[in-house]
C-alpha positions in Angstrom: 66.1 -12.1 51.1 64.0 -9.7 53.2 65.4 -8.7 56.6 63.1 -6.6 58.8 64.1 -4.9 62.1 60.8 -4.6 64.1 60.5 -1.7 66.5 60.1 -4.2 69.4 63.6 -5.6 68.7 62.5 -8.7 66.9 64.3 -9.5 63.6 62.4 -11.2 60.8 64.1 -12.9 57.8 61.7 -13.6 54.9 58.8 -13.2 57.3 60.1 -15.6 60.0 61.3 -14.5 63.4 64.9 -15.4 64.0 66.6 -15.9 67.4 68.0 -12.8 68.8 67.1 -9.1 69.1 68.4 -5.9 67.9 69.0 -2.9 70.1 69.6 0.8 69.5 72.1 2.8 71.6 71.8 6.4 72.7 73.8 7.6 69.7 71.5 5.9 67.2 73.8 3.0 66.4 72.4 -0.6 66.5 73.8 -3.9 67.7 72.5 -7.5 67.7 72.0 -9.8 70.7 71.8 -13.5 69.9 71.2 -16.0 72.7 72.5 -13.6 75.3 75.7 -12.9 73.4 75.9 -9.2 72.5 77.6 -8.2 69.3 80.2 -5.6 70.3 79.9 -4.0 66.9 77.7 -1.0 66.9 76.7 -0.1 63.3 74.0 1.7 61.3 70.7 0.0 60.7 71.6 -0.4 57.0 74.8 -2.1 57.9 73.1 -4.5 60.4 70.4 -5.3 57.7 73.2 -6.1 55.2 75.2 -8.2 57.7 72.1 -10.3 58.7 71.1 -10.7 55.1 74.5 -12.0 54.2 74.6 -14.3 57.3 71.3 -15.9 56.5 71.8 -16.2 52.7 75.0 -18.2 53.4 73.1 -20.5 55.8 70.4 -21.2 53.2 72.8 -22.4 50.6 
């Protein structure tokens, strides 16, 4: 499963754009906004990629 964080904030999973956008805060941490709901968890880009990958791999089963 390939998850890509585009510089524009778009997130792609296996080449398809998913709902939501990622944002980077002033300290370099990132968080995810899905349908207007902000994730309160700020994490590294690697952690966000892993979390989104796990989330979408569970949905595809």
